[in-house]
C-alpha positions as CSV (number, residue, x, y, z in Angstrom):
1,M,5.0,-0.9,-10.1
2,L,4.9,0.8,-6.6
3,P,8.8,2.2,-5.9
4,Q,11.2,1.7,-3.2
5,G,11.5,3.9,-0.9
6,Q,14.4,4.4,1.9
7,L,13.7,6.7,4.7
8,F,16.3,9.0,6.4
9,V,16.2,11.0,9.6
10,S,19.0,14.3,9.6
11,T,19.4,16.3,12.7
12,L,20.6,19.9,11.4
13,P,23.2,21.8,13.3
14,D,20.1,24.0,15.1
15,G,18.6,20.8,16.4
16,R,15.4,20.2,14.0
17,R,15.1,17.0,11.8
18,L,15.0,16.3,8.3
19,R,13.2,13.3,6.8
20,T,14.5,12.5,3.6
21,T,12.9,9.4,1.9
22,V,14.8,8.4,-1.7
23,Y,12.5,6.5,-4.2
24,T,13.9,4.4,-7.2
25,F,11.2,3.8,-10.2
26,E,12.7,0.8,-11.8
27,K,10.4,1.6,-14.7
28,A,8.7,4.7,-16.8
29,G,5.4,5.0,-15.6
30,D,6.2,3.3,-12.3
31,E,4.2,5.9,-9.6
32,I,3.6,6.9,-6.3
33,P,-0.6,6.8,-6.6
34,M,-2.5,9.8,-6.0
35,H,-2.1,11.0,-1.8
36,D,-1.5,14.2,0.4
37,H,0.4,14.5,3.4
38,P,-0.6,16.9,7.1
39,Y,2.9,18.4,5.8
40,W,4.9,20.6,3.5
41,H,7.2,18.5,1.1
42,N,10.2,19.1,-1.6
43,C,10.6,16.6,-4.3
44,Q,13.7,16.1,-6.1
45,V,15.4,14.3,-8.9
46,V,18.3,12.9,-8.8
47,I,18.4,10.6,-11.8
48,G,16.0,10.3,-14.6
49,G,12.8,12.0,-14.8
50,I,9.1,12.9,-13.0
51,R,5.6,13.9,-13.3
52,I,3.9,15.3,-10.3
53,Y,0.5,15.8,-11.1
54,D,-2.5,16.7,-8.7
55,D,-6.3,16.3,-8.4
56,E,-7.4,19.2,-10.5
57,G,-5.6,18.4,-13.4
58,K,-1.9,20.7,-12.6
59,S,1.4,19.0,-13.3
60,V,5.4,19.9,-13.5
61,T,8.2,17.5,-14.7
62,L,11.1,18.0,-13.3
63,G,14.8,16.3,-14.5
64,P,18.2,16.0,-12.6
65,G,18.7,18.4,-10.1
66,E,15.4,20.0,-10.4
67,L,12.8,20.4,-7.0
68,A,9.6,21.4,-6.9
69,G,7.8,22.4,-3.5
70,L,4.6,20.8,-2.3
71,K,1.9,22.3,-0.2
72,A,0.4,20.8,3.2
73,K,-2.6,18.7,2.3
74,R,-2.6,19.3,-1.6
75,K,-3.3,15.7,-3.4
76,H,-0.7,14.7,-5.5
77,A,0.6,11.6,-7.5
78,I,4.5,11.2,-9.0
79,Q,5.3,9.3,-11.8
80,A,8.7,8.5,-13.1
81,T,9.0,9.6,-16.9
82,E,12.5,7.7,-17.4
83,D,13.6,4.2,-16.3
84,G,15.8,4.0,-13.6
85,T,14.6,7.3,-12.2
86,I,15.8,8.2,-8.5
87,A,13.9,11.0,-6.7
88,I,13.8,12.1,-3.1
89,N,11.0,13.6,-1.2
90,I,12.3,16.1,2.1
91,N,10.5,17.7,5.0
92,E,11.1,18.5,8.3
93,P,9.1,16.3,10.8
94,D,8.8,18.9,13.9
95,L,6.5,21.3,11.7
96,W,4.1,18.6,11.0
97,P,1.0,19.2,12.8
98,L,-0.1,17.3,15.8
């Protein structure tokens, strides 16, 4: 099952914007399928755990409070390792390529 995502956009004091998407994974094994972005983003676990893996077979497992940075154009998927996992993706839309 695809997790539900909720999008928030914040403006920092210096005028830059941050885009944060909060994902709730109902069950362990639920995942965001393989994809990529034209921009970098960070992924952090709030509750539970996730495994981020790429199309080259590399993976990292994160628990609460842990953060991973993903480079632009890097194909990846995000899978919950625990029921009720909540993870956030953070990026800076003002840096997205045109």
